[in-house]
C-alpha positions in Angstrom: 3.3 53.2 4.1 1.0 54.0 7.1 -2.8 54.5 6.5 -3.6 55.5 10.1 -5.9 58.4 10.4 -8.2 59.7 13.1 -11.3 59.7 10.7 -11.7 56.6 8.7 -13.4 58.7 6.0 -10.8 61.4 5.7 -10.1 60.3 2.0 -7.8 63.2 1.3 -5.4 62.3 4.0 -4.7 59.0 2.1 -3.7 60.8 -1.1 -1.2 63.0 0.7 1.4 60.2 0.7 4.4 60.8 -1.2 5.8 57.3 -1.7 2.7 55.5 -3.4 3.6 53.4 -6.2 1.1 53.5 -9.3 -0.5 50.0 -8.0 -0.9 51.7 -4.5 -2.5 54.7 -5.6 -4.8 52.9 -8.0 -5.8 50.5 -5.0 -6.5 53.6 -2.8 -8.5 55.4 -5.5 -10.7 52.3 -5.8 -11.2 51.9 -2.2 -11.9 55.5 -1.9 -14.3 55.4 -4.7 -16.1 52.4 -2.8 -15.8 53.9 0.6 -17.8 57.1 -0.2 -20.7 54.9 -1.5 -20.6 51.8 0.6 -18.4 52.9 3.6 -16.2 49.7 3.0 -13.5 51.0 5.3 -15.7 50.7 8.4 -16.5 46.9 7.4 -12.9 46.4 6.8 -12.0 47.7 10.4 -14.8 45.3 11.7 -13.1 42.5 9.7 -9.8 43.2 11.1 -11.1 43.2 14.8 -13.0 40.1 14.0 -9.7 38.4 12.6 -8.0 39.3 15.8 -10.5 37.9 18.2 -10.8 34.7 16.2 -7.0 34.4 16.1 -7.1 34.7 20.0 -9.6 31.6 20.1 -7.7 29.4 17.8 -7.9 25.9 19.3 -5.1 25.4 22.0 -4.4 22.1 24.1 -3.5 22.4 28.1 0.1 22.0 27.2 0.0 25.1 25.0 -2.2 27.1 27.3 0.1 26.2 30.3 3.5 26.0 28.4 4.0 22.2 29.5 6.9 20.2 28.2 5.3 17.0 26.8 3.7 18.0 23.6 4.5 14.6 21.6 0.9 13.6 21.9 -0.3 16.7 20.0 1.4 15.4 16.8 0.0 11.8 17.0 -1.9 10.9 14.0 -4.8 9.9 15.6 -5.6 13.5 16.4 -5.9 14.3 12.8 -8.8 12.2 12.3 -11.3 14.8 12.8 -9.7 17.1 10.2 -9.4 13.9 7.8 -12.8 13.3 8.2 -13.8 16.9 7.3 -11.5 16.8 4.2 -13.3 13.4 3.0 -16.5 15.1 3.6 -15.8 17.9 1.2 -14.3 15.7 -1.4 -17.4 13.7 -1.2 -19.6 16.7 -1.4 -17.9 18.2 -4.4 -17.5 14.8 -6.6 -21.2 14.2 -5.5 -22.3 17.5 -6.7 -20.6 16.8 -10.1 -22.2 13.3 -10.3 -25.7 15.1 -9.9 -25.2 16.6 -13.5 -25.9 13.3 -14.6 -27.5 11.3 -12.3 -31.5 10.7 -12.9 -33.7 9.5 -10.2 -37.0 7.6 -11.0 -39.1 10.7 -11.3 -41.2 9.3 -14.0 -42.2 6.1 -12.2 -39.4 4.0 -13.9 -36.7 3.2 -11.3 -34.5 1.7 -14.3 -33.7 5.3 -15.1 -31.4 5.6 -12.2 -29.5 2.5 -12.9 -29.3 3.5 -16.7 -27.7 7.0 -15.6 -25.2 5.1 -13.2 -24.2 2.8 -16.2 -24.0 5.8 -18.4 -21.5 7.6 -16.0 -19.4 4.3 -15.4 -19.3 3.3 -19.1 -19.5 6.3 -21.4 -18.8 9.5 -19.5 -15.1 10.8 -19.8 -13.6 10.3 -16.4 -17.0 9.2 -15.0 -15.5 5.9 -13.4 -13.0 7.9 -11.6 -15.4 10.5 -10.6 -18.0 7.9 -9.1 -15.1 5.8 -7.6 -13.8 9.0 -6.1 -17.2 9.7 -4.7 -17.8 6.3 -3.3 -14.4 5.8 -1.8 -14.1 9.4 -0.1 -17.7 8.6 1.7 -16.4 5.2 2.9 -13.1 6.9 4.2 -15.1 9.4 5.7 -17.3 6.8 7.5 -14.1 4.9 8.8 -12.4 8.1 9.9 -15.5 9.3 11.8 -15.7 6.0 13.4 -11.9 6.2 14.4 -12.2 9.4 15.6 -14.9 8.7 18.1 -12.7 5.7 19.2 -9.9 7.9 19.9 -12.0 10.5 21.8 -13.5 7.7 24.0 -10.3 6.0 24.6 -8.1 9.1 25.5 -11.1 10.5 27.8 -11.7 13.5 25.7 -15.6 13.3 26.0 -15.3 14.3 29.7 -16.4 17.6 31.3 -16.5 20.0 29.7 -16.5 18.5 26.3 -19.6 16.1 27.1 -21.8 18.2 24.7 -19.4 17.9 21.8 -19.4 14.2 22.4 -23.0 13.9 22.1 -22.9 16.2 18.9 -20.4 13.6 17.7 -22.9 10.8 18.3 -25.4 12.7 16.1 -22.9 13.3 13.3 -21.8 9.8 13.1 -25.4 8.7 12.9 -26.1 11.4 10.2 -22.9 9.7 8.3 -24.3 6.4 8.6 -27.6 7.7 7.4 -26.0 9.5 4.5 -24.0 6.4 3.4 -27.4 4.4 3.5 -29.3 6.7 1.5 -26.6 6.9 -1.2 -26.0 3.0 -1.3 -29.7 3.0 -2.5 -29.4 5.4 -5.5 -27.7 3.1 -8.1 -30.6 1.0 -7.9 -29.0 -2.4 -8.5 -29.4 -5.6 -6.8 -27.4 -4.4 -3.7 -29.3 -1.4 -3.4 -32.5 -3.2 -3.7 -31.8 -5.7 -1.1 -30.1 -3.3 1.1 -33.3 -1.2 0.8 -35.6 -4.3 1.9 -33.4 -4.8 4.7 -33.9 -1.2 5.7 -37.9 -1.6 5.4 -37.8 -4.9 7.5 -35.8 -3.0 10.2 -38.1 -0.2 10.4 -41.2 -2.5 10.6 -39.7 -4.0 13.7 -39.7 -0.9 15.5 -42.9 -1.1 18.0 -45.6 1.5 17.5 -43.9 3.9 15.0 -42.1 1.6 12.7 -44.9 1.2 10.1 -45.2 5.0 9.9 -41.4 5.6 9.6 -41.2 2.8 6.9 -44.3 4.7 5.1 -42.5 8.0 5.3 -38.9 7.0 4.3 -39.7 4.2 1.9 -42.9 5.0 0.5 -44.6 1.9 1.6 -43.7 -1.7 2.8 -42.1 -2.8 -0.4 -39.3 -0.8 -2.5 -40.7 1.3 -5.6 -39.9 4.3 -7.5 -41.3 6.3 -4.6 -38.5 4.8 -2.3 -35.5 5.9 -4.7 -37.1 9.4 -5.0 -37.3 9.8 -1.1 -33.6 8.5 -0.9 -32.7 10.9 -3.6 -34.2 13.8 -1.6 -32.6 12.8 1.5 -29.4 12.4 0.1 -29.0 15.6 -1.8 -31.3 17.9 -0.3 -31.6 17.1 3.4 -28.7 15.5 4.7 -25.9 17.7 3.0 -27.5 20.9 4.7 -28.1 19.1 8.3 -24.7 17.5 8.4 -22.8 20.6 7.3 -24.6 22.6 10.0 -23.8 19.9 12.9 -20.2 19.7 11.5 -19.9 23.7 11.9 -21.3 23.5 15.4 -19.1 20.6 16.3 -16.0 22.4 14.9 -17.1 25.8 16.6 -17.1 24.0 20.2 -13.7 22.6 19.5 -12.5 26.0 18.4 -13.8 27.4 21.9 -12.7 24.9 23.9 -9.4 23.8 22.6 -8.1 20.2 21.9 -8.0 17.8 24.9 -4.8 15.8 25.4 -5.3 12.4 26.9 -6.4 12.1 30.4 
């Protein structure tokens, strides 16, 4: 069945088809009703044009662009680390959002509320142990995959011109991932979290000039308290997810435009 016509809003032309099934006729009737009110056909044509333009921009290596014979490297497992890290990030994000329904930060000034909520998830919530373990391990797998991805890019020379900008964005990404993991590490507010936070305070205090200001901003003082936990919660849930997602989208977009680089 062909729906091609000169005027995209010539509705009567659509219904003159003689081989329409009841399902097709119902679909066209609904589409025509919407098109009279919202000009849906115009937007569908824009989406169709965008689809073909995007499809032409799908990442291609030089071996694909120039039809070279040696394509074995393209299927090498290390070239899937970028996609693997994105999948781990999505799993961590979804599982973390579900954990957010049960986690309670120290909003009342009592940091033990965070530890008690984690204990509830681990011991009383149905599938809570699995959910928290899934979040934790997907985050750790993401860190490892991003680190190995950076090593692969470096040792295969994929950071060279014209991809040096994406290499810098990748460095920003791995820094965000580490900060993401650190802020999440403090949220259970157990002994490991407490001493990890104390190390962070001492680390920033050792920074010349701006160290004390950074420690005050991030940790709420020079020693850990409920303010520290609340700051880490805000960073982990409301700041880092949006910043990291945006940088990942830019990173993938540049790969999309430039194509995948084979080893130099």
